[in-house]
N, C-alpha and C positions, 0 to 999 in steps of 0.2 A: 567615091571621092577620095583622092589623097593629097594631102596638103603637106609643106614644109615650110618650116622658118629655121634661117640661118645655116642652110646646108647647100648654098650655091657655091661655096667656093669647093675646089678640088680637094681630095683628102692630103694633108700636107706631106705625108711621107709614106707612099705607097710601097717603098720599100727601102728600109733602114739599112743605111750604111755602118760598118762598123764603128766610126767614129761616133755617129749617132747613137747606135746602142750605149757605147761608151759612157756619154753625157747623160742619158735617160737610166744609168745604173742608180743614180743618187737624186734622182727626181722622178717619185712614184708615178705624179699624174701625166707626166710627160712622157713617161714608159708605158702606160696605159694606152695614150692616143697613138703613140709610134707603133705599137704591138698590134693594137686592134685595126686603124689602118690598114696597116702593112697584111693582115689576114683578111680584112672586109671580102674583098673579092672571090676568094679562094675557101670561104669560114666553111659554107654549105657544103662544099665538095670534102674538106677536111673532115668535119664531124658528122657526114652523112646526113645531114639536115635535108628535109624537104617538107612539103607541104600538102601531102596526100595522106591516105588512110593511116599508113603507117605511125608518121608522127602526129597527126591528130590524135591517135588514139594515145600515144605515148604523153602530149602534153596532156589532155583528160584524163589519163591515169593518174599524174600526179594531185591533180586537183580533187580527185574521187579517194585517193589514198589519205591526204591530210584533212579533208571537209567531205565526206559522203553524203552529207544533209546538205549541202549547199541548195538553195533558192535562185533556179537560174530562168531569164539571164539576167545577168547586170547590165545595168545601163551602159556608162564610160567606163572604160576601164583604161590603165597607163601601163606599159612595161618598163621598168627602171632597168638601165644597162641592157638595153633591146637586143646589141650584136645584129644579126639580121632578120630579128623579129621572130625565130622559131617559136617561143611560149604563145606568145599573146598572141601572134596572127593563126595559129593552131587552135588555140583554144577559141577564137571568134569562129572559126569554122565548125567549132564542135557546138555553137548554140552558149557557149558562158558568157560574151558579151556583144552588146551592139554596135559599140562604136569605141575606137581606139584611139591611144596616144603612145608614141614610141621615142624614147629618151636614151642617148648615149652620150658619154664624154668623147667618142670618136665620131668626128664627121662621116667618114667614110661606112662607119654601119650605119649610122641613120639613114645614108643613101641609099644603103643596099635593102634595108629595112621597109623604106618606103617603095621603092622599087617591087619589091617581093608583093607588098599589099596592095599596089594596083596592078600588079597581074592577077591579084586572086580576085580583085573588084571588091573589097573592102574598104569602109568608112575609114580610114586613119590619119592623122596629122601625126607630125614629127618634130622635134626638137634636139640639138646639140645641146647636154644639159649635165652639169656636176651633179652625182647624185647626194652632194652634203647641199646643196641649194637647187631645191626642183624649182624650174620656170612657169610655174601654173599657180592661179590663185588658190587661197583658200577654199576647202570642200568642194574641190572640184569632181573627184572621181568617187565612183561606186566602189570601184576594185583597183588595188595595185598590184602588180605581180613582177615577178623578175626569176630569171634562173640563170644559177652560176653567176650572181653577181655581186654579192655581199661579201664575199671574199676577197675582191678587187679594190673593195671602199676602206679607206683610210681611217675615218672614224665612223664605224656602222650605228653605233647610237645616235649619232647625229642624223642619219641617214635617216633611220627609221624614225625619227622625230618629224622630219620633214614630209617623209610617207604618210603620216599620221596626219601633220598639217593639211596635205592637199586632199584626204580622204572625207569625204563627208562624214558626218556623224553617223555611227554604225556602220561604216563601211570598212571592208576588210583588205587585208595584204595578204598575198600568199607568195613565199619565196621558196624554191627547191631548187636541188643540183647543188648546194652547197657541200665541199669538201669536210667530211671528219677530220680530225688529226690523225688517229688510227689510221682510216681510209687514204688520206693523202700519203702517208710514211710508206705503205705497203704498194702503192700506186705508182709512187716515184721511183721507187726501187724496181719494180718489174719493169719499166718503162727504159730505165737507164740500162738494165740489163737486156734487155731487147733490141735496144738500139746498138748498144757495143758488139752483140753477137752477130746482129744483122749486117753492119758495117764492116766488121773483119771478115767474117766468112764469105762476103760477096767480094772479096778482093782476088779471090785466087779462079783460075781456071774458066770450066764454062759458067760458072756461078757467076763472074763479072757483068752477066747480060741483065743479073738481077741487081746491079749496083745502078742509084742514080749518079748521075755527071757528078763530080766532086763539087762544082759551084752550088749545084743544089743542094747538096748536103750540107756546104758551108752557111748557106743562107737559112735553113733549118736551125743548124746550131746557133746562129744569132737571133734567129726568132725563140729558141729555147730559151737564151740567156735574158732577154726580155721578161720572157712567161714566167722566167723563176722572179722577176723584180715585180710584175703585175699582181701575182698571186702572193696577197699579204698575209691572209688569215687561214687559219683552219678552226673548225669548231666541234663540241659536242653538242648532243642534242639540248641540253641543260644550257649552254652557254648561251644558245640562241633565244630560249626561253627568256634566260635572264635579260639579255639585251632587250628584247620586246618588251618586259615588262618595265624597265627602267625608263625606256623611248616614252611609257604611259599608255600601252595596248591592254585592251582587256580579253579575257575568253584566248588566251595564248594556248599553244598546244605545239607540239614538233613530231616529228615521224622521221624514219631513217629506211634507207634501200640500198641495194646493192652490194653484195658481199663476193659472192660468186660469179656474179655479172660482172663486177669490175676486176675481179682476177683474169677474167678472160677478155675483157674489153680493152684495156690499157696495153696490153702486150699487143694486141690485134691492130689498134690504131698506130701504135708507135711503128710495127711492121708495116704496115701500109704507107707511113711518112719516108722509110726505108728505101722502098723498091720502085721501080717505075710503074706508073698506074695502069700502062698497058698489058703488063703482065699479072695484074689482077683482075680477071672476068666477073662473070654473072655466078660460077661455080662458086669463087670466092665469096663474095658478098652475100649467096645462100648461107656458105657455113659461118661468117661472121655473123649475120642476124637471126639464123636458126640460133646456132652456139648461145648468143646473147640472151633469146628467149628461153631458151632450154634453162640456163642459170639462173634467170630470175623467176622460172617455176621451182627451182631449188630454193631460191632465197626467201621467196613468198610463203611456201609451204612445208619447208621443214627447218631452215637456219634460222630465220626470224622467231620461231619458237624456242630457241634453244641459245643462240648467241645474243648477249647484250645489245641494246641499238647505237650506241657508242663505236663498235666495230664495222657498221656498215659503212660505206664509202659516202652516199648521199645523205644530207641531213635538211629536211623541211621544215618551215615555220612559216605559223600563221596565227593573226592577232585582228583585233577589232579594234575601231576607234570608239571611244566612251560616246555615248549618244548624249550626254549634257556636256 
């Protein structure tokens, strides 16, 4: 059963204009809605999101990394800033939770997440929601999760207080995929360099066939301008531990992952955004996924032992609502 509240209207701006982007540059939450509504229908394709074994294993791996001793399943779970439902729906498929709720500031994303849940036969409801004012009662959930969401929220500590409010006493939150300060620096640098090189090299001769139409490149540039507005924060592991502790959580712990994997992944994703999709076949997909897996092995088995955690790209954080 999949149900929804407040998502019957169409997404307000599936394709933002240059004027709308300009207006959103000074309004963070407007930018969040514009950007994520714009991206909603193509988000899964853009980020290679699926709901099969590949992404089920990835989502479950994040939980196992930060909480290897988890007692499963949780009863009712909520995803904050759900996007298309990637994290919660794949966790549910792996047996982490029995029932779910998805929330996002973007109506377009909530619609897609609920559609994905329905296609998977999962028991999920959804609401359009501001992370700083979650529209659920106190003590509603056993688990709250999120993936790459905290860095979009203006007041992260306020949002974590809301998360603790809607958790049952003893309930836990887990957030993964948050950009580290160092990781965000090198990821953005590599993405910009890849975009510049790809879009300039493909201007000439036979390589023009590898260039997306200019209107698509312009649209990607407008989306990138919005993305720069919606990505508000970066963190160190200690930053997130401090925020969670100040919000009132106990049993707070952090972890980090992806260094070599990020240095491959960001140029790959940028290249994919700059060239026509029909040019990238199964061989490219095998290279990209296989390369990411090999780099992840290097991160887990070599770099994690010698590189400080703050240099890895992704930060994870977990904590518990006090029992009393």
